[in-house]
N, C-alpha and C positions, 0 to 999 in steps of 0.2 A: 580815646584808647580803649579797646576791648580786652579786658583782663580775664574773660571767661575761658574755660577749657575749650569750648567750641571755637572761640576766637584764636586760641593758640594753634589748634589743628588747622584751621582755615589759612592761617598765616604761614604755616610750615609746609603743608602738603597741598597737592591738588585735591580738593575735597568739596563735595561728596565724591566717592569713588564707586565703581561698579559693585553693587550689592551692599554698600555701606552708606547709610545716611542717618541723619538725626531729625527727629520730629518732637517738638515741644520738650526739648531737653533730654530725650531718651533715645537710645540707640536702636536702630532698625537694621538688622543684619540678614542678608538674603531674604528680605521681605518679612522676617520674623520679628515680632515684638518681644524681645528677650526679657524686658521688665515684667510683661504679663506672664511669661513662663515662670519667672522667679516668684511672683506673687502667688501663682498656682501651686508650684512644687517646692518652693523654698530653696535654700542653698545649704551646703555646696551642691552643685548640680552639674551633671554631664549631659550634653545634648548632641545627638547625632542627626544631622540633616542629610538624609540619604540622597536626595536629588543631585547634590553637588558631585557625587561619584560619577554619575552618567554624564554630567556636563563636562567634566574634565576628560573623561575617556573619549568622548566624541570630539572634543577640541583637538586632542592629540591625533586622532585618526584623520581629522581634516587637515592638520598641519602636514602630515606625511603624504596625504593624497595630493595636496597642493604642490609639494616639493617633487613628488614623482611625476606629476604632470608637467611641471616646469622643465625638468631635466630629461623627460621621456624615459624614465626609469622602468625597466621591464620586469623587475622583481615585485614580490608582494610584501605587504606589511602585516605583521601579526602583533597585536597588542596583548601582552601577557601580564596578568596581575601577580605581583609578588605577595603571596599570602602571608608571609611572616610579619608584614607591616600591620595587619589586623586580620585575625582568623575568624572573627565573628560571622555567624551564618547570615545575618542581615546585611553585612558588608559584602561578602562574597556573592550572595544571592543577588544583590543590587547590581554588582559589577557584571554578573553573567547575563543580565537582561540586555546588555549592550554588545553581545557577540564578541567576547574576549576569550583568551586562553589563560591557563594557570601555570604558575611556577611554584615548586615545592622546595623545602630546605631541610626537612627531617622526616623520620619514619611516620610519625603520627599524621603528617599532612596527607599521606596516602589513605589513611582511614577517613579523612574528610572527603577525599575524592570519591571513595566508595559510597559514603552517605549521600553525596550530591547526586551520584548516579541512581541510587535507590529512590531518591526523591524526584527523579526525572528533571533535575536542574541542568544536567549535562548529558551528552551522548558519548559513545566510545570513539567518536571521531575527533574529539577535542584534543588540541595540542597540550601536552603536559611536560614542562621542562623541569627536570629533577636535578637540583643543584646541591652543593654542600659536600663536606667530607663525610662519607657514608659508612655507617656501621652495618653489620650484617642484618639487623632488624629493618633497616632502611632498604638495602639492596634486595632483600627477600620480598619485601612488599612491592617494590618496583617490578620485580620479575613476575609476581603473581598478577599484577595489573596488566602486564603485557600478555601473559598467558591467558588471561580472561577475555582478551579481544580488544583491549585499548591499543589501537594500532599506531597512534601518534605520540606515544610516550618516548621522551628523549632523555635518558640518563646522561648527564654531562659529566664526563670523567674528570675527577679532581686529582687523580694520581694514576700511575701506570698499572698498578695492581688491581684497580677496580674492575677492569674489563673481565678479568678471569672469573669474578663472582657471577657475572651475567652469563658467561659461557656455560657455566655449570647449571644454572637455575632457570634460564629462559628456554622454554620448550616450544615456542611458536614455530609454526611451519614456515611462515614468511620471515625473511631477514628482519631483525629488529634494528631500530635506529639508535645511534649514539652521538654524543657531542664531546668536544674537548674544551675545557676551560684553559685559557692562556693565563699564566701567572704574570700579571702586569707589574711593571716597575712602579713603586710608590713615589709620590711627590717628594721633593727634597726635605720638606718639614717633618716627614715621618721618621720614627726612630729606627726603621729598617728599610732595606733597599727594595725588596721584592715581596709581593703578596704571598702569604702562606697558602693561599688557595690556588689550585690549578697546576698545570705542568709547564715547566720552563719553555719559553718560546723556542729556544734553540734545539729543544729535544722533540718538538712536535712532529716534524717531518720524519725523523728517524723512527719515532714510535709508530707512526702510521705505516711505514714500510715494513717494519719488523713484526708488528702485531695485528694490523688490520688489513692491509693490502692482500688480496688473494682469498679473503674470506667473505666476499660480498654476498654469497648465498646464505650466510649465517647472520652477519651484522654489517651495517653500513654507516660510515661516518657522514652525518648530515649537517652538523652544526659546529662552528667555531664560536666560542663565547668569551667575551671580555667584560670586566666590570671594574670601574675606577671608583675608589672610595669617595673621592671629592665630588663626584657627580659630573654632569654634563655642563661644562663651563667653557667660556670662550677665552682660553689661555693657551700658552705654548705647550704646557704639560699635557693637557687633554688632547689637543690635535696631534701631538707627537705620538702618544700611545695609541690613539685610534688609527693613525696611518700605519704604524707597525703591524697592527692586527689585520688591517686591510691587505697589506702586502703579504702577510703570511697566508691569508686566505687565497690570494692569487697564486702563490707558489704551490699551495696544497691542491688547489682546484685543477692544476695542470696534470697532476698524477692521480687525482681522486675525483672522477666524474660524478660520483654520488653526492659529493658535498654541494649543498645548495643554499645554506643559510648562515648568516652572521648575526649573532646575538650581541647587542651593544649594552645589555644590562639596563639598569635604572639610572636615576640621578637627576631627573627633572626637579628643579627647585620649586618650592611653593611660597606663597606670600606670608612672610613673618613680620612685615612692617608696612605702614602706609607709604613708606618711601621705596617699596619694592619695584624694581624694574628688571624685566627679563624678556628678551625678544625670542620667544619660542620658535616662531616661524623662521627667523634668521638661522638659528642653530640647526634646525632640522634641514633647512635648505643646504647648509654647509656640510652636514653629515652625508646627505644623499649625494651631493655634488662630489665630495671626496671619494666616496665609494665608486661612483660611476666613472670618474676620471682614472682612478687606479686600475679598475678592471679593463677599461678601454685600452690603456697603455699596455697592460699585460696580455691583452687579447683573450680574456676569459669572460664568460657570462656573469652578470651581476648577481649577487645573492639575494634571497629573501631577507628582509630585515625584521628581527625580533627585538622588542624592548621588554623590560621587566619593571614597570613603574609601580612602586609601592606607595611611598609618601605622596607622590603626585596623584595617585588614584584616590586615596582615602583621607589624606591629611587634612584637606580643607573642609571635610564633612563634619568635624566635631568641634565643640567648644566646652570649656570648663568655666563655670560661673561661681564666684565666691562673694560673700558679704564681708565688708570691713567691719569688724566687731569691736575695734578699739584703736585709739590714736595715742601714741606715746612719743614724748619728746625726751630723748636720752641725753642730748647736749644741745649746744647752740646751733648746730648745723644739720642734725639728722632728725627727721620726723618719720616715725614708723606707723604704717597702717597694718594692723594685725588682721589676717583673714581667718575664716572659720574652717580651715583645713590646712593641708601641708603641701608645699611644692615637692618635697622629696617623695611623698607617697602618691601624689596624683599626676605630677608632671616631672618624672624622674630625670628626663634629659636636661632640665634646667639646672639640676644639681650635678649630674654625672658628667656631662660634656659641655656645659655652659650654653645650651641651646636657648634661643630666644624666640618667643612666639608673638603673634599679633595680639597685643594687650590694649584693651579699650574699656573705659567705664561704660556701664549699662545705663546709668542715670546721672543726673546732676551736671549735665554738660554746660548749663548756663551759670554754674557756680565758678568762682575764681579758682585758680589752680595753684598748686605748690609742688615742689620737689619732695618726693617721698621714697622710702624703702618699704617694700612689701615683705611682711614677715609671716611665716607659717607658725602653727601652734605646737609643733614638736619642741622637744628640749634640745634639739641639735642646732649648733651655731651656724650651720650651713643652710638652714631652711629659710632662705630669703631670695628676693628677686629685686635687683637694684639697677638694672640697665635694660634698655631696649636695643633692638638690632641696629638701629640707625644712630644711636646716641648712648653715651655711657651714663645715662640718668633715667629716672622714671618721673613723669609728671602726671598728676591726677587731680581731679577737682577737690577743693576743700570740702570737708564733710559739712561744715556750716559756713554760710556766707557772713562776712563782717563788713559793714559799711561805716565803720567807726572813723575817728579822726586819723588823718594821714593816708587814708585809702585814696588812690588816684582815680577810682571809678566814680563818675558823677551819678547822683541819684536821679532816676527818671521822674517824669512828672507824676505818673501814677504810682508813687512810692508806696502808698498804703496797700494797694492791691498786690504789688510785687512783694512787699514784706509778708503779707499773708500767705502768698504762694510759697515763698522761700521758707517760711516757718513750717509749712506742711512738708516741704521737701526735707528739711533738716530732721524731721522726726524719722523718716525712713533711712535705712542704712545706705551707704554707697555700695553699689554692686559693681564688681570688676570682672570682666570677661577675658579669658585667654582663648583666642580663636585659632583654628587650623591645627588642632592638637590630636588629630585622629590617627596618626601613624605611630606605632611602637609604644606609646605611653602605657597603655593597658597591659601589653605583654611584658614590659620591663617591670612595671610596678606589681605584677602578680594580681590580676583582676580577681577580686573576691577572696583573696588570701590574707595572710598576716602582713600587716604594715608596721612601719616604724612607729613606736609609741602607741601601737594599737589604734591608729587613726583609721576610721572606717572608709571603705570605698563609697563614694557619693551615690546618690540616686541617679539613675540613668534613664533619660527620656529619648525616644525615637520619634523623628518627624519624617514622614514619607507620604507619597501619593497613594490613595486607595484605588480600587479597581475602576472607580468613576472619575479619576483624575483630580480628586480633591485632597488637599493636605489634611493629614490626620496625625495625631500625636498619641503615644501610649508609653506606659512605663515598662521598660525592659527589665530593670532591676531596682529594688528598693535599696535604701541605704543599708550598708552592711551592719548586721546586728552584733551585739556583744556575745550572744549565744553562739553564733556561727564561729566566731573567733575562739571562744572557750572550747568549743568542740574540737577544732583543729589542734589546739594546744593540749588537749587531753584532760581538761577539767570537767567536761561533760561527756556522758556516754549516750 
């Protein structure tokens, strides 16, 4: 019987998996030796593996290309990156290498657009979808962008009054483009019935006739937009809401010939467990098929399809690595592994919404395993991690192996050599990695700002391909210093 952590994983999942393997008791993830990174940079550590961004973008493009070919779909597909999931220049820059478009959600996103243009990362032909409930500082920036020659900016109206702001401020000679967000019905488990964002579906047609129709020389409705909080999932709720939106598109298309695009938002899931299964191609086939069938029945041209993938684009490109700095037995059932950082401050979704990430040890895979609870070092009682996505428990290697009496594992023939190896392993800490953490965590935790209990932001390392196609690594940010925090708090000038 194999009681090692590796044995547990091999018996529970199909393992090794794509991009995940173990060599000599250590984890190799996306071809990267994470233990070597830890030895070089220490912990806690954040690692961004940028090639994963392009890999996922191109996968999604291929899925849509396959579906459109299968169903002879005549529209185009536009991959749009949802910038709010990660605004970092190295993330957006990497995504832009793969011929994508951008989605914004607040006024300052437009400042990023301007910087990207100055750096020649984008041209004025790029599609920019502007979402969100917009204040004047946002709408004025959008108008300036349009006035400066960005001809494919599409402000998506979140309410009926928003259009008036563009009427007054957009001075473009050509008619500018607009979209309408449909206020989707929320799933039954939500505490409210309808999304706070968008215009009620039953009001869209009337709003078009009253406010847009007849003004095509000034502005044109080009896009209908829908987004469902639960994401793109194969269930009755998702297909019901999607079909409602498609039917509304068909009705509107009959009276609005300028309308040519349907934006289905984001929501592609990413891998948060070794048990993860999701048939991306099947889901996209079904989406394209549903749109094609509805349009054929209504006798209207099919729309171009836009997506706004955020987590899917960047989520799988980052990892957080911690050291287990202490083991505590608080009662007969619970063993705590204390990490050298905080879940609340570095992975706030684990605390705020109970999110679970792909959690794997970096080393000691040959050690026996035990059930544990991971604890952060803040004084907050909620700073812990006690379950994985596929099971309501956490198992990790024992920090030290024990071949004492009562252990069911049989000592191998080369016991002395093994004991020497394990003695060396026991000296080094257990390193624990949380993978696919690249979306939203830095934005929510306030990158480089004040954290709970003044826990510093970890050192951040970037891994990417250089101009010659070789992988290189470099430090994007050092661990946050006490001085930087004291300055923010007003103790230093």
